PDB file of the backbone (N, CA, C, O) and the ligand in Angstrom, with CONECT records:
HET     ZN  A 101       1
ATOM      1  N   MET A   1     188.582  65.535  25.278  1.00  0.00           N
ATOM      2  CA  MET A   1     188.588  66.970  25.142  1.00  0.00           C
ATOM      3  C   MET A   1     187.130  67.470  25.049  1.00  0.00           C
ATOM      4  O   MET A   1     186.386  67.021  24.177  1.00  0.00           O
ATOM      5  N   PRO A   2     186.715  68.391  25.936  1.00  0.00           N
ATOM      6  CA  PRO A   2     185.333  68.878  25.886  1.00  0.00           C
ATOM      7  C   PRO A   2     185.080  69.732  24.661  1.00  0.00           C
ATOM      8  O   PRO A   2     185.963  70.441  24.179  1.00  0.00           O
ATOM      9  N   SER A   3     183.859  69.649  24.169  1.00  0.00           N
ATOM     10  CA  SER A   3     183.523  70.460  23.008  1.00  0.00           C
ATOM     11  C   SER A   3     183.366  71.914  23.413  1.00  0.00           C
ATOM     12  O   SER A   3     183.038  72.226  24.558  1.00  0.00           O
ATOM     13  N   LEU A   4     183.601  72.777  22.474  1.00  0.00           N
ATOM     14  CA  LEU A   4     183.527  74.220  22.755  1.00  0.00           C
ATOM     15  C   LEU A   4     182.083  74.667  22.988  1.00  0.00           C
ATOM     16  O   LEU A   4     181.852  75.572  23.790  1.00  0.00           O
ATOM     17  N   ALA A   5     181.109  74.060  22.312  1.00  0.00           N
ATOM     18  CA  ALA A   5     179.730  74.519  22.417  1.00  0.00           C
ATOM     19  C   ALA A   5     179.022  73.929  23.628  1.00  0.00           C
ATOM     20  O   ALA A   5     178.143  74.578  24.194  1.00  0.00           O
ATOM     21  N   GLY A   6     179.377  72.728  24.037  1.00  0.00           N
ATOM     22  CA  GLY A   6     178.607  72.037  25.050  1.00  0.00           C
ATOM     23  C   GLY A   6     178.915  72.445  26.478  1.00  0.00           C
ATOM     24  O   GLY A   6     177.983  72.617  27.265  1.00  0.00           O
ATOM     25  N   SER A   7     180.153  72.605  26.845  1.00  0.00           N
ATOM     26  CA  SER A   7     180.478  72.740  28.257  1.00  0.00           C
ATOM     27  C   SER A   7     180.884  74.168  28.633  1.00  0.00           C
ATOM     28  O   SER A   7     180.919  74.485  29.822  1.00  0.00           O
ATOM     29  N   SER A   8     181.180  75.006  27.708  1.00  0.00           N
ATOM     30  CA  SER A   8     181.620  76.347  28.062  1.00  0.00           C
ATOM     31  C   SER A   8     180.421  77.253  28.332  1.00  0.00           C
ATOM     32  O   SER A   8     179.319  77.024  27.833  1.00  0.00           O
ATOM     33  N   GLU A   9     180.665  78.271  29.123  1.00  0.00           N
ATOM     34  CA  GLU A   9     179.617  79.232  29.406  1.00  0.00           C
ATOM     35  C   GLU A   9     179.713  80.373  28.415  1.00  0.00           C
ATOM     36  O   GLU A   9     180.775  80.962  28.214  1.00  0.00           O
ATOM     37  N   VAL A  10     178.594  80.668  27.809  1.00  0.00           N
ATOM     38  CA  VAL A  10     178.529  81.695  26.774  1.00  0.00           C
ATOM     39  C   VAL A  10     177.683  82.848  27.289  1.00  0.00           C
ATOM     40  O   VAL A  10     176.644  82.613  27.906  1.00  0.00           O
ATOM     41  N   PRO A  11     178.099  84.093  27.054  1.00  0.00           N
ATOM     42  CA  PRO A  11     177.305  85.227  27.544  1.00  0.00           C
ATOM     43  C   PRO A  11     176.003  85.406  26.744  1.00  0.00           C
ATOM     44  O   PRO A  11     175.940  85.139  25.544  1.00  0.00           O
ATOM     45  N   CYS A  12     174.995  85.858  27.447  1.00  0.00           N
ATOM     46  CA  CYS A  12     173.714  86.177  26.814  1.00  0.00           C
ATOM     47  C   CYS A  12     173.930  87.388  25.890  1.00  0.00           C
ATOM     48  O   CYS A  12     174.748  88.259  26.186  1.00  0.00           O
ATOM     49  N   VAL A  13     173.224  87.434  24.821  1.00  0.00           N
ATOM     50  CA  VAL A  13     173.362  88.538  23.851  1.00  0.00           C
ATOM     51  C   VAL A  13     172.947  89.859  24.469  1.00  0.00           C
ATOM     52  O   VAL A  13     173.518  90.899  24.141  1.00  0.00           O
ATOM     53  N   ARG A  14     171.974  89.839  25.349  1.00  0.00           N
ATOM     54  CA  ARG A  14     171.420  91.095  25.882  1.00  0.00           C
ATOM     55  C   ARG A  14     172.041  91.515  27.186  1.00  0.00           C
ATOM     56  O   ARG A  14     172.475  92.659  27.325  1.00  0.00           O
ATOM     57  N   CYS A  15     172.094  90.617  28.143  1.00  0.00           N
ATOM     58  CA  CYS A  15     172.505  91.022  29.494  1.00  0.00           C
ATOM     59  C   CYS A  15     173.924  90.565  29.827  1.00  0.00           C
ATOM     60  O   CYS A  15     174.439  90.920  30.888  1.00  0.00           O
ATOM     61  N   SER A  16     174.558  89.806  28.976  1.00  0.00           N
ATOM     62  CA  SER A  16     175.952  89.336  29.140  1.00  0.00           C
ATOM     63  C   SER A  16     176.115  88.392  30.316  1.00  0.00           C
ATOM     64  O   SER A  16     177.245  88.158  30.745  1.00  0.00           O
ATOM     65  N   THR A  17     175.039  87.840  30.858  1.00  0.00           N
ATOM     66  CA  THR A  17     175.154  86.837  31.904  1.00  0.00           C
ATOM     67  C   THR A  17     175.662  85.544  31.286  1.00  0.00           C
ATOM     68  O   THR A  17     175.144  85.094  30.265  1.00  0.00           O
ATOM     69  N   ARG A  18     176.676  84.946  31.904  1.00  0.00           N
ATOM     70  CA  ARG A  18     177.226  83.698  31.378  1.00  0.00           C
ATOM     71  C   ARG A  18     176.354  82.541  31.793  1.00  0.00           C
ATOM     72  O   ARG A  18     176.097  82.338  32.980  1.00  0.00           O
ATOM     73  N   VAL A  19     175.886  81.763  30.791  1.00  0.00           N
ATOM     74  CA  VAL A  19     174.986  80.670  31.061  1.00  0.00           C
ATOM     75  C   VAL A  19     175.556  79.410  30.407  1.00  0.00           C
ATOM     76  O   VAL A  19     175.865  79.425  29.215  1.00  0.00           O
ATOM     77  N   PRO A  20     175.699  78.318  31.171  1.00  0.00           N
ATOM     78  CA  PRO A  20     176.197  77.088  30.551  1.00  0.00           C
ATOM     79  C   PRO A  20     175.162  76.515  29.577  1.00  0.00           C
ATOM     80  O   PRO A  20     173.959  76.542  29.838  1.00  0.00           O
ATOM     81  N   GLY A  21     175.650  76.004  28.467  1.00  0.00           N
ATOM     82  CA  GLY A  21     174.758  75.377  27.486  1.00  0.00           C
ATOM     83  C   GLY A  21     174.143  76.356  26.501  1.00  0.00           C
ATOM     84  O   GLY A  21     173.438  75.937  25.583  1.00  0.00           O
ATOM     85  N   LEU A  22     174.385  77.616  26.662  1.00  0.00           N
ATOM     86  CA  LEU A  22     173.817  78.621  25.744  1.00  0.00           C
ATOM     87  C   LEU A  22     174.700  78.702  24.506  1.00  0.00           C
ATOM     88  O   LEU A  22     175.927  78.678  24.595  1.00  0.00           O
ATOM     89  N   ALA A  23     174.053  78.797  23.354  1.00  0.00           N
ATOM     90  CA  ALA A  23     174.817  78.931  22.113  1.00  0.00           C
ATOM     91  C   ALA A  23     175.134  80.402  21.880  1.00  0.00           C
ATOM     92  O   ALA A  23     174.471  81.286  22.422  1.00  0.00           O
ATOM     93  N   TRP A  24     176.147  80.649  21.075  1.00  0.00           N
ATOM     94  CA  TRP A  24     176.512  82.032  20.747  1.00  0.00           C
ATOM     95  C   TRP A  24     175.368  82.724  20.056  1.00  0.00           C
ATOM     96  O   TRP A  24     174.764  82.173  19.135  1.00  0.00           O
ATOM     97  N   GLY A  25     175.061  83.945  20.499  1.00  0.00           N
ATOM     98  CA  GLY A  25     174.017  84.741  19.860  1.00  0.00           C
ATOM     99  C   GLY A  25     172.633  84.460  20.397  1.00  0.00           C
ATOM    100  O   GLY A  25     171.659  84.969  19.843  1.00  0.00           O
ATOM    101  N   GLU A  26     172.501  83.674  21.449  1.00  0.00           N
ATOM    102  CA  GLU A  26     171.170  83.375  22.010  1.00  0.00           C
ATOM    103  C   GLU A  26     170.943  84.171  23.290  1.00  0.00           C
ATOM    104  O   GLU A  26     171.875  84.723  23.875  1.00  0.00           O
ATOM    105  N   TYR A  27     169.676  84.217  23.709  1.00  0.00           N
ATOM    106  CA  TYR A  27     169.304  84.918  24.931  1.00  0.00           C
ATOM    107  C   TYR A  27     169.225  83.941  26.094  1.00  0.00           C
ATOM    108  O   TYR A  27     168.939  82.760  25.899  1.00  0.00           O
ATOM    109  N   CYS A  28     169.483  84.439  27.322  1.00  0.00           N
ATOM    110  CA  CYS A  28     169.291  83.606  28.490  1.00  0.00           C
ATOM    111  C   CYS A  28     167.798  83.472  28.747  1.00  0.00           C
ATOM    112  O   CYS A  28     166.996  84.142  28.097  1.00  0.00           O
ATOM    113  N   VAL A  29     167.417  82.618  29.686  1.00  0.00           N
ATOM    114  CA  VAL A  29     166.009  82.332  29.944  1.00  0.00           C
ATOM    115  C   VAL A  29     165.265  83.589  30.358  1.00  0.00           C
ATOM    116  O   VAL A  29     164.141  83.822  29.913  1.00  0.00           O
ATOM    117  N   THR A  30     165.874  84.389  31.196  1.00  0.00           N
ATOM    118  CA  THR A  30     165.231  85.611  31.682  1.00  0.00           C
ATOM    119  C   THR A  30     164.979  86.607  30.552  1.00  0.00           C
ATOM    120  O   THR A  30     163.886  87.159  30.425  1.00  0.00           O
ATOM    121  N   CYS A  31     166.003  86.823  29.742  1.00  0.00           N
ATOM    122  CA  CYS A  31     165.868  87.782  28.642  1.00  0.00           C
ATOM    123  C   CYS A  31     164.881  87.259  27.594  1.00  0.00           C
ATOM    124  O   CYS A  31     164.118  88.036  27.019  1.00  0.00           O
ATOM    125  N   LEU A  32     164.894  85.961  27.349  1.00  0.00           N
ATOM    126  CA  LEU A  32     163.952  85.380  26.385  1.00  0.00           C
ATOM    127  C   LEU A  32     162.525  85.538  26.857  1.00  0.00           C
ATOM    128  O   LEU A  32     161.640  85.833  26.053  1.00  0.00           O
ATOM    129  N   ALA A  33     162.277  85.347  28.157  1.00  0.00           N
ATOM    130  CA  ALA A  33     160.943  85.514  28.692  1.00  0.00           C
ATOM    131  C   ALA A  33     160.487  86.972  28.601  1.00  0.00           C
ATOM    132  O   ALA A  33     159.333  87.241  28.267  1.00  0.00           O
ATOM    133  N   GLU A  34     161.386  87.909  28.895  1.00  0.00           N
ATOM    134  CA  GLU A  34     161.057  89.328  28.785  1.00  0.00           C
ATOM    135  C   GLU A  34     160.750  89.702  27.346  1.00  0.00           C
ATOM    136  O   GLU A  34     159.808  90.444  27.069  1.00  0.00           O
ATOM    137  N   ARG A  35     161.560  89.178  26.434  1.00  0.00           N
ATOM    138  CA  ARG A  35     161.359  89.471  25.009  1.00  0.00           C
ATOM    139  C   ARG A  35     160.022  88.894  24.535  1.00  0.00           C
ATOM    140  O   ARG A  35     159.297  89.547  23.786  1.00  0.00           O
ATOM    141  N   ARG A  36     159.699  87.688  24.963  1.00  0.00           N
ATOM    142  CA  ARG A  36     158.428  87.077  24.580  1.00  0.00           C
ATOM    143  C   ARG A  36     157.245  87.844  25.159  1.00  0.00           C
ATOM    144  O   ARG A  36     156.213  87.996  24.504  1.00  0.00           O
ATOM    145  N   ARG A  37     157.402  88.333  26.406  1.00  0.00           N
ATOM    146  CA  ARG A  37     156.332  89.120  27.015  1.00  0.00           C
ATOM    147  C   ARG A  37     156.095  90.397  26.239  1.00  0.00           C
ATOM    148  O   ARG A  37     154.944  90.766  26.007  1.00  0.00           O
ATOM    149  N   ARG A  38     157.150  91.081  25.832  1.00  0.00           N
ATOM    150  CA  ARG A  38     156.992  92.297  25.038  1.00  0.00           C
ATOM    151  C   ARG A  38     156.357  92.002  23.701  1.00  0.00           C
ATOM    152  O   ARG A  38     155.484  92.744  23.250  1.00  0.00           O
ATOM    153  N   ALA A  39     156.785  90.922  23.055  1.00  0.00           N
ATOM    154  CA  ALA A  39     156.250  90.549  21.753  1.00  0.00           C
ATOM    155  C   ALA A  39     154.782  90.192  21.850  1.00  0.00           C
ATOM    156  O   ALA A  39     153.991  90.548  20.977  1.00  0.00           O
ATOM    157  N   THR A  40     154.414  89.487  22.915  1.00  0.00           N
ATOM    158  CA  THR A  40     153.007  89.094  23.093  1.00  0.00           C
ATOM    159  C   THR A  40     152.146  90.323  23.292  1.00  0.00           C
ATOM    160  O   THR A  40     151.048  90.407  22.742  1.00  0.00           O
ATOM    161  N   ARG A  41     152.634  91.283  24.077  1.00  0.00           N
ATOM    162  CA  ARG A  41     151.859  92.514  24.307  1.00  0.00           C
ATOM    163  C   ARG A  41     151.673  93.286  23.017  1.00  0.00           C
ATOM    164  O   ARG A  41     150.567  93.743  22.729  1.00  0.00           O
ATOM    165  N   MET A  42     152.730  93.442  22.232  1.00  0.00           N
ATOM    166  CA  MET A  42     152.613  94.155  20.959  1.00  0.00           C
ATOM    167  C   MET A  42     151.718  93.390  19.978  1.00  0.00           C
ATOM    168  O   MET A  42     150.918  93.996  19.266  1.00  0.00           O
ATOM    169  N   ALA A  43     151.850  92.085  19.940  1.00  0.00           N
ATOM    170  CA  ALA A  43     151.054  91.275  19.025  1.00  0.00           C
ATOM    171  C   ALA A  43     149.576  91.314  19.377  1.00  0.00           C
ATOM    172  O   ALA A  43     148.721  91.250  18.494  1.00  0.00           O
ATOM    173  N   ARG A  44     149.271  91.418  20.676  1.00  0.00           N
ATOM    174  CA  ARG A  44     147.860  91.516  21.082  1.00  0.00           C
ATOM    175  C   ARG A  44     147.249  92.795  20.514  1.00  0.00           C
ATOM    176  O   ARG A  44     146.130  92.769  20.001  1.00  0.00           O
ATOM    177  N   ARG A  45     147.962  93.897  20.600  1.00  0.00           N
ATOM    178  CA  ARG A  45     147.420  95.149  20.068  1.00  0.00           C
ATOM    179  C   ARG A  45     147.237  95.064  18.535  1.00  0.00           C
ATOM    180  O   ARG A  45     146.218  95.503  18.001  1.00  0.00           O
ATOM    181  N   ILE A  46     148.205  94.513  17.863  1.00  0.00           N
ATOM    182  CA  ILE A  46     148.119  94.405  16.414  1.00  0.00           C
ATOM    183  C   ILE A  46     146.936  93.521  16.009  1.00  0.00           C
ATOM    184  O   ILE A  46     146.172  93.870  15.109  1.00  0.00           O
ATOM    185  N   SER A  47     146.794  92.380  16.677  1.00  0.00           N
ATOM    186  CA  SER A  47     145.725  91.457  16.302  1.00  0.00           C
ATOM    187  C   SER A  47     144.353  92.007  16.685  1.00  0.00           C
ATOM    188  O   SER A  47     143.362  91.702  16.021  1.00  0.00           O
ATOM    189  N   GLN A  48     144.281  92.814  17.747  1.00  0.00           N
ATOM    190  CA  GLN A  48     143.014  93.456  18.068  1.00  0.00           C
ATOM    191  C   GLN A  48     142.617  94.445  16.967  1.00  0.00           C
ATOM    192  O   GLN A  48     141.447  94.534  16.593  1.00  0.00           O
ATOM    193  N   GLY A  49     143.585  95.169  16.463  1.00  0.00           N
ATOM    194  CA  GLY A  49     143.302  96.092  15.341  1.00  0.00           C
ATOM    195  C   GLY A  49     142.842  95.345  14.119  1.00  0.00           C
ATOM    196  O   GLY A  49     141.892  95.764  13.457  1.00  0.00           O
ATOM    197  N   ALA A  50     143.496  94.245  13.805  1.00  0.00           N
ATOM    198  CA  ALA A  50     143.105  93.458  12.644  1.00  0.00           C
ATOM    199  C   ALA A  50     141.725  92.863  12.854  1.00  0.00           C
ATOM    200  O   ALA A  50     140.921  92.812  11.923  1.00  0.00           O
ATOM    201  N   GLY A  51     141.447  92.415  14.063  1.00  0.00           N
ATOM    202  CA  GLY A  51     140.124  91.866  14.362  1.00  0.00           C
ATOM    203  C   GLY A  51     139.039  92.895  14.228  1.00  0.00           C
ATOM    204  O   GLY A  51     137.957  92.594  13.723  1.00  0.00           O
ATOM    205  N   LEU A  52     139.309  94.126  14.677  1.00  0.00           N
ATOM    206  CA  LEU A  52     138.314  95.185  14.539  1.00  0.00           C
ATOM    207  C   LEU A  52     138.047  95.524  13.087  1.00  0.00           C
ATOM    208  O   LEU A  52     136.905  95.782  12.709  1.00  0.00           O
ATOM    209  N   LEU A  53     139.086  95.526  12.270  1.00  0.00           N
ATOM    210  CA  LEU A  53     138.886  95.762  10.835  1.00  0.00           C
ATOM    211  C   LEU A  53     138.016  94.684  10.208  1.00  0.00           C
ATOM    212  O   LEU A  53     137.175  94.981   9.360  1.00  0.00           O
ATOM    213  N   VAL A  54     138.208  93.445  10.615  1.00  0.00           N
ATOM    214  CA  VAL A  54     137.413  92.357  10.068  1.00  0.00           C
ATOM    215  C   VAL A  54     135.983  92.438  10.576  1.00  0.00           C
ATOM    216  O   VAL A  54     135.049  92.113   9.843  1.00  0.00           O
ATOM    217  N   VAL A  55     135.798  92.867  11.819  1.00  0.00           N
ATOM    218  CA  VAL A  55     134.427  93.055  12.351  1.00  0.00           C
ATOM    219  C   VAL A  55     133.717  94.109  11.510  1.00  0.00           C
ATOM    220  O   VAL A  55     132.560  93.922  11.134  1.00  0.00           O
ATOM    221  N   ALA A  56     134.393  95.205  11.213  1.00  0.00           N
ATOM    222  CA  ALA A  56     133.785  96.246  10.367  1.00  0.00           C
ATOM    223  C   ALA A  56     133.432  95.694   9.013  1.00  0.00           C
ATOM    224  O   ALA A  56     132.358  95.980   8.482  1.00  0.00           O
ATOM    225  N   TRP A  57     134.329  94.896   8.442  1.00  0.00           N
ATOM    226  CA  TRP A  57     134.054  94.303   7.127  1.00  0.00           C
ATOM    227  C   TRP A  57     132.860  93.364   7.201  1.00  0.00           C
ATOM    228  O   TRP A  57     132.031  93.354   6.291  1.00  0.00           O
ATOM    229  N   VAL A  58     132.754  92.574   8.264  1.00  0.00           N
ATOM    230  CA  VAL A  58     131.618  91.640   8.424  1.00  0.00           C
ATOM    231  C   VAL A  58     130.318  92.414   8.501  1.00  0.00           C
ATOM    232  O   VAL A  58     129.340  92.028   7.862  1.00  0.00           O
ATOM    233  N   PHE A  59     130.278  93.483   9.256  1.00  0.00           N
ATOM    234  CA  PHE A  59     129.026  94.231   9.414  1.00  0.00           C
ATOM    235  C   PHE A  59     128.676  95.017   8.155  1.00  0.00           C
ATOM    236  O   PHE A  59     127.497  95.207   7.859  1.00  0.00           O
ATOM    237  N   LEU A  60     129.677  95.476   7.414  1.00  0.00           N
ATOM    238  CA  LEU A  60     129.407  96.296   6.261  1.00  0.00           C
ATOM    239  C   LEU A  60     129.206  95.487   4.980  1.00  0.00           C
ATOM    240  O   LEU A  60     128.405  95.884   4.134  1.00  0.00           O
ATOM    241  N   ALA A  61     129.889  94.396   4.818  1.00  0.00           N
ATOM    242  CA  ALA A  61     129.879  93.728   3.530  1.00  0.00           C
ATOM    243  C   ALA A  61     129.046  92.440   3.522  1.00  0.00           C
ATOM    244  O   ALA A  61     128.516  92.071   2.474  1.00  0.00           O
ATOM    245  N   LEU A  62     128.919  91.768   4.626  1.00  0.00           N
ATOM    246  CA  LEU A  62     128.191  90.516   4.612  1.00  0.00           C
ATOM    247  C   LEU A  62     126.704  90.764   4.855  1.00  0.00           C
ATOM    248  O   LEU A  62     126.344  91.710   5.556  1.00  0.00           O
ATOM    249  N   PRO A  63     125.829  89.919   4.282  1.00  0.00           N
ATOM    250  CA  PRO A  63     124.397  90.062   4.574  1.00  0.00           C
ATOM    251  C   PRO A  63     124.113  89.725   6.028  1.00  0.00           C
ATOM    252  O   PRO A  63     124.893  89.018   6.666  1.00  0.00           O
ATOM    253  N   SER A  64     123.019  90.219   6.550  1.00  0.00           N
ATOM    254  CA  SER A  64     122.724  90.036   7.971  1.00  0.00           C
ATOM    255  C   SER A  64     121.868  88.809   8.231  1.00  0.00           C
ATOM    256  O   SER A  64     120.876  88.865   8.958  1.00  0.00           O
ATOM    257  N   THR A  65     122.267  87.705   7.627  1.00  0.00           N
ATOM    258  CA  THR A  65     121.617  86.428   7.921  1.00  0.00           C
ATOM    259  C   THR A  65     122.394  85.741   9.040  1.00  0.00           C
ATOM    260  O   THR A  65     123.533  86.108   9.330  1.00  0.00           O
ATOM    261  N   ILE A  66     121.783  84.758   9.658  1.00  0.00           N
ATOM    262  CA  ILE A  66     122.435  84.093  10.790  1.00  0.00           C
ATOM    263  C   ILE A  66     123.639  83.310  10.317  1.00  0.00           C
ATOM    264  O   ILE A  66     124.643  83.227  11.024  1.00  0.00           O
ATOM    265  N   VAL A  67     123.553  82.729   9.117  1.00  0.00           N
ATOM    266  CA  VAL A  67     124.701  81.954   8.601  1.00  0.00           C
ATOM    267  C   VAL A  67     125.863  82.881   8.326  1.00  0.00           C
ATOM    268  O   VAL A  67     126.999  82.573   8.687  1.00  0.00           O
ATOM    269  N   ALA A  68     125.601  84.014   7.689  1.00  0.00           N
ATOM    270  CA  ALA A  68     126.676  84.946   7.395  1.00  0.00           C
ATOM    271  C   ALA A  68     127.277  85.507   8.668  1.00  0.00           C
ATOM    272  O   ALA A  68     128.495  85.661   8.756  1.00  0.00           O
ATOM    273  N   ARG A  69     126.453  85.815   9.653  1.00  0.00           N
ATOM    274  CA  ARG A  69     126.994  86.334  10.925  1.00  0.00           C
ATOM    275  C   ARG A  69     127.853  85.291  11.651  1.00  0.00           C
ATOM    276  O   ARG A  69     128.878  85.608  12.255  1.00  0.00           O
ATOM    277  N   THR A  70     127.392  84.031  11.568  1.00  0.00           N
ATOM    278  CA  THR A  70     128.158  82.954  12.210  1.00  0.00           C
ATOM    279  C   THR A  70     129.523  82.805  11.548  1.00  0.00           C
ATOM    280  O   THR A  70     130.547  82.742  12.228  1.00  0.00           O
ATOM    281  N   TRP A  71     129.532  82.749  10.226  1.00  0.00           N
ATOM    282  CA  TRP A  71     130.812  82.661   9.526  1.00  0.00           C
ATOM    283  C   TRP A  71     131.656  83.902   9.736  1.00  0.00           C
ATOM    284  O   TRP A  71     132.883  83.823   9.801  1.00  0.00           O
ATOM    285  N   GLY A  72     131.008  85.036   9.842  1.00  0.00           N
ATOM    286  CA  GLY A  72     131.729  86.263  10.126  1.00  0.00           C
ATOM    287  C   GLY A  72     132.437  86.188  11.482  1.00  0.00           C
ATOM    288  O   GLY A  72     133.584  86.614  11.613  1.00  0.00           O
ATOM    289  N   ALA A  73     131.737  85.638  12.497  1.00  0.00           N
ATOM    290  CA  ALA A  73     132.363  85.488  13.817  1.00  0.00           C
ATOM    291  C   ALA A  73     133.547  84.522  13.737  1.00  0.00           C
ATOM    292  O   ALA A  73     134.578  84.750  14.370  1.00  0.00           O
ATOM    293  N   VAL A  74     133.403  83.454  12.970  1.00  0.00           N
ATOM    294  CA  VAL A  74     134.510  82.500  12.822  1.00  0.00           C
ATOM    295  C   VAL A  74     135.694  83.181  12.138  1.00  0.00           C
ATOM    296  O   VAL A  74     136.843  82.972  12.525  1.00  0.00           O
ATOM    297  N   ILE A  75     135.414  83.979  11.140  1.00  0.00           N
ATOM    298  CA  ILE A  75     136.490  84.689  10.439  1.00  0.00           C
ATOM    299  C   ILE A  75     137.182  85.687  11.357  1.00  0.00           C
ATOM    300  O   ILE A  75     138.403  85.834  11.310  1.00  0.00           O
ATOM    301  N   VAL A  76     136.412  86.368  12.183  1.00  0.00           N
ATOM    302  CA  VAL A  76     137.015  87.334  13.116  1.00  0.00           C
ATOM    303  C   VAL A  76     137.944  86.634  14.101  1.00  0.00           C
ATOM    304  O   VAL A  76     139.061  87.093  14.342  1.00  0.00           O
ATOM    305  N   VAL A  77     137.487  85.535  14.663  1.00  0.00           N
ATOM    306  CA  VAL A  77     138.322  84.792  15.630  1.00  0.00           C
ATOM    307  C   VAL A  77     139.570  84.232  14.952  1.00  0.00           C
ATOM    308  O   VAL A  77     140.669  84.306  15.501  1.00  0.00           O
ATOM    309  N   ALA A  78     139.393  83.677  13.764  1.00  0.00           N
ATOM    310  CA  ALA A  78     140.543  83.129  13.042  1.00  0.00           C
ATOM    311  C   ALA A  78     141.547  84.230  12.679  1.00  0.00           C
ATOM    312  O   ALA A  78     142.758  84.031  12.773  1.00  0.00           O
ATOM    313  N   THR A  79     141.040  85.364  12.273  1.00  0.00           N
ATOM    314  CA  THR A  79     141.936  86.495  11.958  1.00  0.00           C
ATOM    315  C   THR A  79     142.708  86.932  13.180  1.00  0.00           C
ATOM    316  O   THR A  79     143.908  87.197  13.109  1.00  0.00           O
ATOM    317  N   TYR A  80     142.013  87.008  14.304  1.00  0.00           N
ATOM    318  CA  TYR A  80     142.711  87.425  15.551  1.00  0.00           C
ATOM    319  C   TYR A  80     143.813  86.442  15.912  1.00  0.00           C
ATOM    320  O   TYR A  80     144.940  86.845  16.199  1.00  0.00           O
ATOM    321  N   LEU A  81     143.491  85.157  15.897  1.00  0.00           N
ATOM    322  CA  LEU A  81     144.475  84.152  16.328  1.00  0.00           C
ATOM    323  C   LEU A  81     145.648  84.067  15.345  1.00  0.00           C
ATOM    324  O   LEU A  81     146.805  84.009  15.760  1.00  0.00           O
ATOM    325  N   LEU A  82     145.347  84.059  14.047  1.00  0.00           N
ATOM    326  CA  LEU A  82     146.442  83.954  13.073  1.00  0.00           C
ATOM    327  C   LEU A  82     147.323  85.204  13.087  1.00  0.00           C
ATOM    328  O   LEU A  82     148.549  85.106  13.040  1.00  0.00           O
ATOM    329  N   THR A  83     146.701  86.359  13.149  1.00  0.00           N
ATOM    330  CA  THR A  83     147.462  87.599  13.195  1.00  0.00           C
ATOM    331  C   THR A  83     148.340  87.642  14.417  1.00  0.00           C
ATOM    332  O   THR A  83     149.484  88.092  14.350  1.00  0.00           O
ATOM    333  N   ARG A  84     147.814  87.177  15.540  1.00  0.00           N
ATOM    334  CA  ARG A  84     148.598  87.176  16.787  1.00  0.00           C
ATOM    335  C   ARG A  84     149.809  86.266  16.684  1.00  0.00           C
ATOM    336  O   ARG A  84     150.908  86.641  17.093  1.00  0.00           O
ATOM    337  N   GLN A  85     149.613  85.071  16.140  1.00  0.00           N
ATOM    338  CA  GLN A  85     150.743  84.142  16.033  1.00  0.00           C
ATOM    339  C   GLN A  85     151.807  84.666  15.067  1.00  0.00           C
ATOM    340  O   GLN A  85     153.003  84.580  15.348  1.00  0.00           O
ATOM    341  N   ILE A  86     151.372  85.201  13.943  1.00  0.00           N
ATOM    342  CA  ILE A  86     152.318  85.732  12.951  1.00  0.00           C
ATOM    343  C   ILE A  86     153.044  86.938  13.516  1.00  0.00           C
ATOM    344  O   ILE A  86     154.250  87.090  13.319  1.00  0.00           O
ATOM    345  N   ALA A  87     152.308  87.807  14.227  1.00  0.00           N
ATOM    346  CA  ALA A  87     152.938  89.005  14.796  1.00  0.00           C
ATOM    347  C   ALA A  87     153.949  88.621  15.864  1.00  0.00           C
ATOM    348  O   ALA A  87     155.013  89.234  15.946  1.00  0.00           O
ATOM    349  N   ILE A  88     153.645  87.625  16.683  1.00  0.00           N
ATOM    350  CA  ILE A  88     154.602  87.194  17.714  1.00  0.00           C
ATOM    351  C   ILE A  88     155.883  86.702  17.067  1.00  0.00           C
ATOM    352  O   ILE A  88     156.981  87.063  17.493  1.00  0.00           O
ATOM    353  N   LYS A  89     155.743  85.881  16.044  1.00  0.00           N
ATOM    354  CA  LYS A  89     156.932  85.350  15.354  1.00  0.00           C
ATOM    355  C   LYS A  89     157.770  86.492  14.752  1.00  0.00           C
ATOM    356  O   LYS A  89     158.991  86.515  14.908  1.00  0.00           O
ATOM    357  N   LEU A  90     157.118  87.426  14.075  1.00  0.00           N
ATOM    358  CA  LEU A  90     157.838  88.512  13.425  1.00  0.00           C
ATOM    359  C   LEU A  90     158.472  89.450  14.457  1.00  0.00           C
ATOM    360  O   LEU A  90     159.604  89.900  14.278  1.00  0.00           O
ATOM    361  N   ILE A  91     157.749  89.741  15.521  1.00  0.00           N
ATOM    362  CA  ILE A  91     158.287  90.659  16.528  1.00  0.00           C
ATOM    363  C   ILE A  91     159.466  90.000  17.264  1.00  0.00           C
ATOM    364  O   ILE A  91     160.467  90.655  17.554  1.00  0.00           O
ATOM    365  N   MET A  92     159.337  88.698  17.562  1.00  0.00           N
ATOM    366  CA  MET A  92     160.457  88.020  18.215  1.00  0.00           C
ATOM    367  C   MET A  92     161.700  88.030  17.330  1.00  0.00           C
ATOM    368  O   MET A  92     162.825  88.076  17.827  1.00  0.00           O
ATOM    369  N   GLU A  93     161.489  87.985  16.013  1.00  0.00           N
ATOM    370  CA  GLU A  93     162.605  87.948  15.087  1.00  0.00           C
ATOM    371  C   GLU A  93     163.235  89.334  14.937  1.00  0.00           C
ATOM    372  O   GLU A  93     164.459  89.453  14.883  1.00  0.00           O
ATOM    373  N   PHE A  94     162.417  90.371  14.871  1.00  0.00           N
ATOM    374  CA  PHE A  94     162.919  91.693  14.502  1.00  0.00           C
ATOM    375  C   PHE A  94     162.953  92.701  15.626  1.00  0.00           C
ATOM    376  O   PHE A  94     163.387  93.833  15.409  1.00  0.00           O
ATOM    377  N   LEU A  95     162.515  92.340  16.821  1.00  0.00           N
ATOM    378  CA  LEU A  95     162.571  93.267  17.950  1.00  0.00           C
ATOM    379  C   LEU A  95     164.003  93.578  18.293  1.00  0.00           C
ATOM    380  O   LEU A  95     164.800  92.654  18.458  1.00  0.00           O
ATOM    381  N   PRO A  96     164.366  94.839  18.408  1.00  0.00           N
ATOM    382  CA  PRO A  96     165.761  95.148  18.736  1.00  0.00           C
ATOM    383  C   PRO A  96     166.108  94.663  20.139  1.00  0.00           C
ATOM    384  O   PRO A  96     165.236  94.495  20.991  1.00  0.00           O
ATOM    385  N   LYS A  97     167.410  94.441  20.358  1.00  0.00           N
ATOM    386  CA  LYS A  97     167.878  93.927  21.621  1.00  0.00           C
ATOM    387  C   LYS A  97     167.733  95.017  22.652  1.00  0.00           C
ATOM    388  O   LYS A  97     168.070  94.813  23.818  1.00  0.00           O
TER     389      LYS A  97
HETATM  390 ZN    ZN A 101     170.077  87.674  29.271  1.00  0.00          ZN2+
END
């Protein structure tokens, strides 16, 4: 007897296309790619804003020595990358269908 989850075709949550091997409540490959593309675009804007805030903080609060500027640049890049990854995860989770 075939299992219900493995062999049956389940509709995509968003576009209702029946895809074999898809679990209930999941997106098809096309919808998942579109959703990830939207999340990446939104996350890029959010992380650019966070990066600009950190750049302002580096120029206003840190001393203007080469060591401080170097660490400031590292902090800006780290803030951009971390904010982007966190934003992508959150947007993928909470973006409406
Ligand atoms: Zn779909």
